[in-house]
Each structure stands twice: as C-alpha cells, then as structure tokens.
C-alpha positions as CSV (number, residue, x, y, z in Angstrom):
1,M,-94.3,-10.4,21.1
2,A,-91.3,-12.3,22.4
3,H,-90.6,-13.7,18.9
4,T,-90.7,-10.2,17.4
5,S,-88.3,-8.8,20.0
6,Q,-85.8,-11.6,19.3
7,S,-86.0,-10.8,15.6
8,L,-85.3,-7.2,16.2
9,Q,-82.2,-8.0,18.3
10,R,-80.8,-10.3,15.7
11,A,-81.3,-7.6,13.0
12,A,-79.5,-5.1,15.2
13,L,-76.5,-7.5,15.8
14,L,-76.3,-8.1,12.0
15,A,-76.2,-4.4,11.3
16,S,-73.4,-3.9,13.8
17,A,-71.4,-6.8,12.2
18,V,-71.8,-5.3,8.8
19,A,-70.6,-1.9,10.1
20,V,-67.5,-3.5,11.7
21,L,-66.7,-5.4,8.6
22,G,-66.9,-2.2,6.6
23,L,-64.5,-0.5,8.9
24,L,-62.0,-3.3,8.6
25,T,-62.2,-3.2,4.9
26,A,-61.5,0.5,4.8
27,C,-58.3,0.0,7.0
28,G,-56.8,-3.0,5.1
29,N,-57.1,-5.7,2.6
30,G,-58.2,-8.3,5.1
31,D,-55.0,-10.3,4.6
32,G,-52.8,-8.2,6.9
33,T,-51.5,-6.0,4.0
34,A,-52.0,-2.3,4.1
35,N,-53.5,-0.5,1.2
36,T,-51.4,1.8,-0.9
37,P,-50.8,5.1,1.0
38,Q,-52.4,8.1,-0.4
39,K,-50.2,10.9,-1.8
40,V,-49.9,13.8,0.6
41,S,-49.0,17.2,-0.7
42,G,-45.8,18.9,0.6
43,T,-42.0,18.9,0.4
44,A,-39.8,16.2,1.8
45,A,-37.0,17.3,4.1
46,P,-33.4,16.5,2.8
47,A,-31.4,13.7,4.4
48,S,-28.9,14.8,7.0
49,G,-25.3,15.2,6.0
50,D,-23.4,17.1,3.3
51,T,-24.9,16.6,-0.1
52,S,-22.5,18.7,-2.1
53,S,-20.7,15.5,-3.5
54,G,-23.4,14.2,-5.9
55,G,-26.1,14.1,-3.3
56,M,-24.3,11.5,-1.1
57,P,-23.6,12.2,2.5
58,T,-20.0,12.8,3.4
59,G,-18.5,9.6,4.9
60,D,-15.7,7.0,4.7
61,A,-15.6,6.0,1.1
62,E,-13.7,2.8,1.8
63,S,-16.2,1.2,4.2
64,G,-19.3,2.7,2.7
65,G,-20.4,3.8,6.2
66,G,-22.2,7.0,7.2
67,A,-20.8,10.4,7.9
68,A,-17.7,10.4,10.2
69,P,-18.3,11.8,13.7
70,S,-17.6,15.5,14.0
71,G,-13.9,16.2,14.7
72,T,-12.8,12.7,13.6
73,A,-10.3,12.6,10.7
74,R,-10.3,9.6,8.3
75,G,-7.1,8.6,6.5
76,S,-6.0,5.9,4.0
77,S,-2.7,4.9,2.5
78,A,-4.4,4.3,-0.8
79,G,-5.2,8.0,-1.3
80,S,-7.5,10.8,-0.3
81,T,-10.8,12.2,-1.5
82,T,-11.1,15.8,-2.7
83,G,-14.2,18.0,-2.2
84,T,-15.4,17.1,-5.7
85,G,-15.5,13.4,-4.9
86,T,-12.3,12.6,-6.9
87,T,-9.9,10.2,-5.4
88,T,-6.2,11.1,-5.7
89,A,-3.5,8.4,-5.3
90,A,-0.9,8.8,-2.6
91,K,2.5,9.9,-4.0
92,S,5.3,7.3,-3.6
93,T,8.3,8.5,-1.7
94,R,10.6,5.7,-3.0
95,C,13.8,6.8,-4.6
96,H,13.9,5.9,-8.3
97,T,17.0,4.9,-10.2
98,S,17.1,8.1,-12.1
99,E,17.3,10.1,-8.9
100,L,20.3,8.3,-7.5
101,K,24.1,8.0,-8.1
102,A,25.9,4.8,-7.1
103,S,29.5,4.5,-5.9
104,V,31.6,2.0,-4.1
105,G,33.5,3.1,-1.0
106,R,36.9,2.1,0.3
107,N,37.6,-1.5,1.3
108,N,37.6,-2.2,5.0
109,P,39.2,-5.7,5.2
110,G,39.2,-7.8,8.3
111,A,39.5,-11.5,9.4
112,G,40.0,-12.7,5.8
113,Q,37.0,-10.7,4.6
114,E,36.8,-7.9,2.0
115,N,34.1,-5.4,2.9
116,F,33.0,-2.6,0.6
117,P,30.2,-0.1,1.2
118,V,27.8,0.3,-1.8
119,V,26.6,3.8,-1.6
120,L,23.4,5.4,-3.1
121,T,23.3,9.2,-3.1
122,N,20.1,11.2,-3.7
123,T,20.9,13.6,-6.7
124,S,17.3,14.8,-7.1
125,G,15.6,17.9,-5.7
126,R,13.2,16.0,-3.5
127,T,13.4,13.8,-0.4
128,C,12.9,10.1,-1.1
129,T,13.5,6.8,0.6
130,V,15.3,3.5,0.2
131,R,14.5,0.3,2.1
132,G,16.0,-3.2,2.1
133,Y,18.7,-4.7,-0.1
134,P,20.2,-3.5,-3.3
135,G,20.6,-5.8,-6.3
136,A,24.2,-6.2,-7.4
137,A,26.3,-8.2,-9.9
138,F,29.9,-8.1,-11.2
139,V,30.2,-7.9,-15.0
140,D,33.0,-7.9,-17.5
141,A,33.7,-5.3,-20.2
142,S,31.0,-6.8,-22.4
143,G,28.4,-6.7,-19.7
144,K,28.4,-10.4,-19.0
145,Q,27.8,-11.3,-15.4
146,L,30.7,-12.9,-13.5
147,G,29.8,-15.4,-10.8
148,P,26.4,-16.1,-9.2
149,D,24.1,-13.5,-7.8
150,P,25.1,-12.2,-4.4
151,K,23.3,-13.6,-1.3
152,R,21.6,-11.6,1.4
153,S,23.0,-11.4,4.9
154,A,20.4,-11.6,7.7
155,G,19.1,-8.2,8.6
156,T,16.0,-6.2,9.4
157,P,15.2,-3.7,6.7
158,T,14.5,-0.1,7.8
159,T,13.3,2.9,5.7
160,V,16.2,5.3,5.1
161,T,15.1,8.8,4.3
162,L,17.4,10.7,1.9
163,K,17.2,14.4,1.6
164,P,18.8,15.9,-1.5
165,G,22.5,15.1,-1.4
166,R,22.3,12.5,1.4
167,S,23.4,8.9,1.1
168,A,22.6,5.4,2.2
169,W,24.9,2.4,2.1
170,A,24.7,-1.4,2.0
171,G,27.7,-3.7,2.7
172,L,29.1,-5.9,0.0
173,T,31.4,-8.6,1.5
174,F,33.2,-11.7,0.4
175,S,36.1,-13.9,1.5
176,N,39.6,-12.9,0.3
177,P,40.2,-15.3,-2.7
178,E,43.8,-15.8,-1.6
179,V,42.5,-17.2,1.7
180,S,39.5,-19.1,0.5
181,G,41.1,-20.5,-2.7
182,A,38.0,-19.6,-4.8
183,R,38.2,-19.2,-8.5
184,T,38.5,-15.5,-9.4
185,A,37.9,-12.9,-12.1
186,T,38.5,-9.2,-12.4
187,P,35.3,-7.3,-13.1
188,S,35.0,-4.3,-15.2
189,A,32.1,-2.9,-13.3
190,L,29.6,-3.5,-10.5
191,I,25.9,-3.3,-11.5
192,V,23.7,-1.8,-8.7
193,T,19.9,-1.8,-8.7
194,P,18.1,0.2,-6.0
195,P,15.4,-1.5,-4.0
196,D,12.1,-2.1,-5.9
197,E,13.6,-0.7,-9.1
198,R,14.3,-2.4,-12.4
199,A,16.8,0.1,-14.0
200,H,20.4,-0.2,-12.7
201,L,23.4,2.0,-12.2
202,T,26.9,1.1,-13.3
203,V,30.0,1.6,-11.1
204,T,33.5,1.1,-12.4
205,W,35.2,-1.6,-10.3
206,T,38.8,-0.8,-9.4
207,A,39.3,-3.1,-6.4
208,G,40.8,-6.1,-8.3
209,Q,39.8,-9.8,-8.3
210,V,36.6,-11.1,-6.8
211,P,35.5,-14.7,-6.2
212,V,33.3,-16.2,-9.0
213,G,33.3,-19.9,-8.4
214,G,34.5,-22.8,-6.2
215,N,34.6,-23.0,-2.4
216,A,33.8,-19.9,-0.4
217,S,32.9,-17.9,-3.5
218,S,29.7,-16.3,-2.2
219,V,29.3,-12.6,-2.2
220,F,26.9,-11.1,0.4
221,L,24.9,-7.9,0.7
222,T,23.5,-6.2,3.8
223,V,20.4,-4.0,4.2
224,F,20.7,-0.2,3.6
225,S,21.7,2.0,6.5
226,P,22.1,5.8,6.6
227,G,25.4,7.4,5.6
228,T,28.2,6.3,3.4
229,G,29.7,3.5,5.5
230,A,33.0,5.3,5.7
C-alpha cells in the first residue's frame, strides 16, 4: 500500500510540473523573448503637438527637438519657418553699391597731415547699414591705380544705420608730400568700394597731388562713423 501511495504522489507532482511548463510556454518562448503581440482592434490616439506641418510636431527646426514650451519664442538669424513648413532666408540690411553715392568732403589738414572724409550717402528708398572700412584707390584718367592700396588705421567697426538720405563717413589721411618728401602723382579720381561689396563708385579727385611712393607715402583709412565728417 505504501508503494502505491508513493506512486500516486509522484504522478501528481509530474502532472503539476507539466501544467506549469504549459503555462510558461504560453507566456513566452522560453528564452526570455516575448511572443508577437496579438493585434487589438481600435484606433490609436494621435501624438501630442501640432500636426498641421506634414504630421510633424511643431518645434525648433534647427535642433530637431520637441515642441517649444508654451509662451516661448524661438528665433534664428538664418531665417524663419512659415506655417507651411517653408523656411525663408533673413533679408540682408547691408547697403549695396547701387544704393549709395560716394563723395569726398573738404580737407581738414593738421600737423603735416591731409585729412579727407570719404562719404557714402544712402540714395535708396530703404534703410540699410554699413560697417567697417571702405575700399579705396587713386587712379589716373585711364583707370590705372596710382600707388599702393591704402592701409587701415586701428579702429573698432560699428554698424552705422542709414535711413534714406543719411550718410556715413570714413577718414582718408596721408602725410603732406611737401613735408614727407614722398613721390607724388595727381589722380583723376578716387575709387570707393563700400564694405562687403565688389562694385565700386568713382569720385572725381580735385584735391591735387597725393603720395604714391617713397618714404611716408602710405595712405590710411578709418572705420565708418555716422554723418559726413564735416
């Protein structure tokens, strides 16, 4: 009887083990990987955020991040994004050569130096800016440059905003040739190139001889400042 009872107990334990193994097989593959989920009927809720721009949430396009916090404005100097997702480039405010007129103001000599203001005036119908140094060169009647390129005096460039009709000036200075003994020439014109532009403006030169070689023959330019330098 004892032998029969033990056989019955072992049979019961075996049946329990089989049941547990069946339960584990139903829950997984036995290697820790879950079975493929069953498809459940229903409609998925949309992701949070504005999906009007091609289904992507509204956010900072440059960093690729999520939506900006409510009430926080995002900006970029490279441009802005419209409601249709189209990026528009920021408009340049720089004055272009075609929008300017160049002139040379009256000489203001001092301490053996000749000092002329080179003036750029905004002739366009929009507000624009100039910043830094002009390009300049003396030329003869055939357009050939006289002397080396002018050098830049030390200075800190600032942005000068020109409304229509307003001017900015940069100083053009050199030692008086009679004092310095430099070799001279009489230019026909002064070529002036606005900052960051390639096209130039031509100003008739009526102030006589300028140094073009020898000792103390350098011509210097300063950064632009507001006004006409008068």
